[in-house]
N, C-alpha and C positions, 0 to 999 in steps of 0.2 A: 504493499499499499503506500511505497516511498515514491512520491511524484516530485518532479524539479518545479521549481519556481517559472522556470522558461515554458513549461509545458501549462502550466496554470493560465500564463498571460496570454496563451491563444484561446481560453475558453471565455465562451460568450455569455455564459449563464451558471450560476451555482444555486445547489438546493440544499436545504438543512431539514433533512424528514426527521423530524422527532415524532416522540409518542403522543406527545401531548400539542405540540404547534407545527406546524409547517412555514419555513421560510424561502421567500426566492430572491437572489440578487443577480441583477441584470447590469452587466458591465457597461457603463456610461450612463446609467439610469439611477441606482441604488436599489435598496430595500423594495420591491412591489408588492410581496406578497408576504403576509405575516397573519395566518388564520389557525385557528384549531385545525388537527387533524382529523376531521369527522366528515361524514357524508351520511346524507339522508338517502334510501333505497325505497321506490315502491316494489314490495316482494312478488305481487300479481303481474306487473309489467315489464321490471327490471329496470324502470326510467330513474334516472338519478333526479330526486327532488330538490335537494339542497346540499350545499357543501361550507365548511368554514363554521364562522359565528352562528349562521340560521339553524345550521346542522345543530350544531353545540345547544343552541336553547331548545332544542326538539327531543333531545333527549329525556326520557322516561316521560313526554307527554304525548306520545303519537298513537293512533289507532294500531290495531293488532296487524294492519298491511305494511304500514310503513317501519321501515327498521333502520335504525341508526349504528352505524358501521364504522370501525377504525381500522384502516387498512396497515397501519403501521404499528408494530408493538416492538417496545424495548430498542426503539432505532433500527428495526428492520422491517423491512416491507414484506408484510405476510400477504396480502393481496394485491400483486402486482396490477393485473386490470381495473380494480377499483382505485387503485393509488394514481394510476395514470388519468382516470375520467377526473378524478379529484382536482389532479393538478391542471389539466385543462380548463376546468370552469375557474378554478380560483387565478390561472395566469388572465382570462379574458382572450377574447377574439382579437383585440389590438394587438397586446402584447404577443401571443403567437403567429400572428401574421409577420410580426416585424422580427421574431427570432428566424421564422421559415425562410427570409429573406438573405440571412447570413449564410454564405458559401462554406461547405462542411462544417455546420452547426456542432459546436463543443460545447460539453457541460462539466461541470465540478459537483460532486456531492459528499458530505460529511459521511463517515462511516466509523462506528463504535470502535474502541479500542480492541484489539485481537478478536475481530469479527470474523465468524466462519466463511469458508470460500461460497457457502450458499446465499449467505446474508449478501457479501458483496454482490456476487450475482443478480441478485432481485433488484437491489439498488440501480446498478448498471441496467438491466431490462427495462426498467420504469423509465429511465429518461431517455434510453433508445426507442421507446415507444412514444415520447413526445416529439422525436425527430432529430436526437444527438446523434452525430456519427460518430463521436468518441466521447468518452466517460473517463474522467480522472477521478479519483476516489483520495481524500484526505482524513486524516485520523482526526476525530472530533476533538482531541487534546490539542494538537498544535494548531488547529484554527481557532478554537477557543482562546488559547493563549495569545495567539495573534490579534485577536480580536479585541481583548480588554488591555492590550498594549505592554505585555509582557517582553523583556528583550532577551527572546527565544534565542537569537543566533548568537549570544555572546556566550564567551566559556566561564558561565556563571550559574549556580543552580537557581531554578525558578520552580516552584510548585503550584500547580493549579489542579482544584477540584470541580468537577463539571457535576452538577447534581441535576439529573435529568427526572423525568417522571417515573420510568422503570429502573433505571440504575444509577449508581453514582460511580464514576472514572476519576481515579486520583494517580497525578504521574509527576515525578522529578525530571525537567529539562534542561538539556545543555547542549551549545553548539545547534541549535535548531534540531534535535532529536530527542527523544524519550529514553533518558537513563533506565528509569523503572518505573513501573504501571501496575495498577490493580483495578479491577473492575467488580463492583459489589451489585449485586442483584437487588438492592434495596433503594429506593427512590421515593419522590414526592407520593406517589399511588401508595407504597406501603405506610407513610405515615399517617395517610387519608383512612386507611382499611384500620389502624390502629385505632383511631379517634372513633370509629365508625362502630368497631366492637367495644369500645368501651362505654360508648353511650348505650349500645344496646344491653350490655350486662348489668351497666350500674343503674340506669335510669328507663330501660326498658324504651327505649326509643329507636324510633327509624329515621334516619336523616334523609331529606328528599336530595336527589342525585345532584342538583346543582348548587346544594349549600355542604357538600362532604369536605371541600376546600379547608385545610385548617386555617389559612389566612383570615376566613370569614367568621371563625371563632372568637377573633381577637377583637374587642371594642376600639382598639387602638393599633399605633404600630408597635407598641413593646407588650400585646397583650398576652402571650404567651411567655412571657419572661417574669422573673421573681417581682420586678419593679411594676409591673402592669396590674390590671384590674383585678379583683379576688375573684369575682364571678362574672358571667355572662348569661343571657337569656338565651334559649336555644328552641327553634319550632320542626315539629316533626310529627311523626305518627305513633301513636301508642301501641306496643308489640301485641298485646293484648286484646283491648277493644278495635282497634283500627282506625280510630277517631284522633282527630286534631289535638295536640297539646303541646305546651310548653313547660321547659324546665330552666331551673336555675344550675349552670353548669359551673363546679369549682375549677379555675383556670390551672391550678396547681394539680387536680387530678389530671388534666388534660396532659400537662408536660411531664407527669409520672409514666402515661400510655404511650408516650411518643419515646420514649428514653428506649427500648427494647430495639426499634428499627435502626434509631441515630446511633447507638453503641455498634452497630456491625459496620457503620461508616468508620467510626474511630479507629476498628479493629482493622480497617484496611488499610487507613493511614498509618499504622505502625507495621504493617507489612511492608509498604511501599518505603518509609524511612528506615528499615531494617536491612534493606536490598539497596541502599542507597551507599555510595562511597562517602568516609567521615568528612572529606573535604568538602563535598557538596553540603552535606548535612550542617557543616558549620555555616556556611552560606544562608541556609535556610532558616537559622536562629535569628537573622536580623530581619530578612525580608518576608519570611512567613509565609502564608498559604493564600491564593487568590481563588475567591468562590465565584464560580460562573454558574449560570443554569435557572431556570426559574424556581425551582425548590431552594436556593440559595437565599431566596428572601423571607423563609419560614423565621418568623418571629423566635429570636432567643437562641438559633442553631450557631451563631458565628461567635456568641458569648459561650456557649459549651464547648465549642473546638478549643477556643481561647483557653479555658480553663483546664483542658484535658491535657492540649500537647503543650500548655506553656510557652505557645509561638505567637507572633502577630497572625493577625487573621482580617483579611481584607475583603469586602464586597466588590465587585466591577460596578461601575456606573450604569451600565445597561446589562444586568448578567442573563437577561433572556435572550439576547439576539448577540452575544458575543461571537459564535461559532459563524453566524452568517456574515458578521462584520468581519471576521477574520478570513473567511473567503473571499469575500470582498475585496479587501485589501489586497489580497494576492491575484486576484484577476486583475486589478487595477494596476499592479506593478509598483506598489506602495512599500512593499517588502526588500530590502536591499540585502543577499545572501553575504555572510562572511565567507571570503573566498580563503581556500587553503590550499597554496600551490606548495608541491613536493620540493624539496630544498636540493639543489643541485649538488652533484658528488664532489 
């Protein structure tokens, strides 16, 4: 999955296919698509009814013949045909016509670290179906590090943590390459599931699908931190009666409920640091960890990492679009590689 910057500069557009959101960057235009990876389909006729934000709002609110599907799971395309149809509608006719006019259309795409060949092939076939003659794959960790401005090309350590919906990827980078990395199968969805189970067991309450996101449990930006509000009111459906009911939830109990999935992330960080050369670990003591990805915004997550690792922890300015921005910077030629010329004998 190693690709040169020269090859990326020849690409016309880049796609970040995430389990939660899909983003498309077009060279010379910028970020043109940033929508949920969801599509609503009429199961009787096979017709596509909605994609993106509108399809996301339809989740849990449709009649039985309309199904909301997610063609991307865990950063991997699981339904190639549906992913192609979703991307075509997200791009729109005008943008597709502009791309079709490019001679020998080339595309770039993010791929999770250590993605297996089948997952890589599914991503390539999805973009080939959109008209791309050639597809370059870039490791999500490298793209996200470039997008948040880390000096990845220098001979010094930078540590990045990509907090996705289905998985969390942690890596130490130096000289433009990954020194050591780990992929933990715990992401924002696991945190959501932990909160749903807590409310079901402790309060006998089922949350609506649109209210599962843990950020909506917070009354303010620090709602799930020790300094936030002590409780918050949640509306849902009673498990026994099926009627609508509101309960007051202790935010300290919610913090305890999400500790188990977040502890697995801490274990992954420990494995990465143990596999890293001591000189690079010394660099990280000063520079710390850069958090990117939508789940990096979980209130109190950065504070928990700070206490556990005793290292500085930073959240990127726009953590959710860092990977797409990194791909865009490579396409536009804004990244200059460090040239290592062999010494003459």
